[in-house]
C-alpha positions, 0 to 999 in steps of 0.5 A: 714945520718941515712938511709945511715948508715942503708943501708951501714950496711945491705950491709956489713952484706950481704957481710960478710955472702956471703960465707954461701949462696954459700955453701948452694946453692952448697949443694942444687945443688949436692943434685939435681944432685944426684936425676938426676942420680937416675932418669937416673938409673931408666929410663935406667933400664926401657928402658933396660927391654923393650928392653930385653938388660938386658939378662933376662925377665922383666915384662912390669909392672916392667919396667913401674914402673921404668920409673914412678919412674925415671920421679918423680925423674926427677921432683924433680931434676928439682925443686932442680936445680930451687931452686939453680938458683933462690932460689925459691921452697926451701920449696918444694924441702927441704923434698926430701933431708930429705927423702933420708937422712932418707932412707940412714941412714936406709940403713947404719944401716941395713948394720952394722947389716948385717955385724954382721950377716955375721961374726956370720955365719962365726964364728958359722955355727951351730947357729940358726938364727931368725928374720932379721938374717934369712933375711940376710941369705936368701939374701946370699942364693939367691945371691949364687943360682943366681950366680950358676944358671947364671953360668950353672956351672959344677965342675969336677976333674982336675988331683988332683984338683977340677975345676969349669967351666961355660957354660955361658962365661959371668960368667968366672970371677965367675969361676975364683974366685971360683977356685983361691980363693977356690977349687984350693987354697993351703989350700983347703980341704974337711972334715966332716964339708963340708958334715955336712954343705951340710946337715944342715937345719938351714937356707938353706934346703938340696939340693936333687941333692946333698947328696953325701956320708960322706966325709973325708979330701980329701986334706990330704987323698986319693982323688980317692979311691972310689965313697963313698969319692967323693964330686962331687954330693954336689959340683955340687950344689949351696949349695955345692959351699957355703959349700966348700967356706964359708969364701970366699963367706961371705968375698965377701958379707961383702966387698960389704956390707961394700962399700954400708954402707959407701956410704950410710952414706956419702949420708945420711950426705950430704942430711941432710946438703942439707935439712938444707941448704934449711931451712937456706936459707928460714929463711935467706930470711924471715929475709931479707924480715922482715928487708926490711919491717922494713927499709921501715917503718923507711924511711917512718917515716923519710920522714913524 
């Protein structure tokens, strides 16, 4: 009678907690799936680098490193799926969601910091940046220069307006963005602030290809009264495009950082829960083993 009552209580307890192990296993499965997607991304980047499909030269060592990281992530994903299926290797898989969660929390914090620096750059263009702020500014500078270089662009006058055109047809959207949001916008104007920005050395060295004469307001004033008022030398540089379209460029960076920030935060919370799920299932398994051993000893005592 006692044994039957004990077994019945154990079965009832297992039924009562059945939803929690299922939720924990779902968290582990989705965490392993994300590791699998990361592995596919690294592997694809390595393969594309070897095949020159990326459109720019990639070193063989970088491709091999990408493939190696992809293989390591694939093994982690396989361990996670195995843990989901048979509830084994939980403690072997558990550290990896925790590592990914810590990295994602770090990315989230850095994105919040980056957003604050971008707002500072927009509100106070003459401010002296330092430390990590300079690193954020360098990222903006690198992004603008890479886009300008890949575009192979030229800014020219079109009637009463400026227009950017790209030799690289793949960057037509970039030219459309600069033209519609900036150079050909109704409120666009070039004043003394544009020339000052082009010559400011706080975080972006002066581009020797620019250095046009000081510019007064060309939107309200006379656009074509002389070469001394022509800003084309500055506009045909990456820094000139940034200075003419500072708010639009910084808003675009801020929008991308904002998206990364919330995605990283969701991943951080999700993988933290996956780590806790692994830990909870391991503890539950230990408790069940202890309970079975206790029941077995009690049954042996009753049998004697």
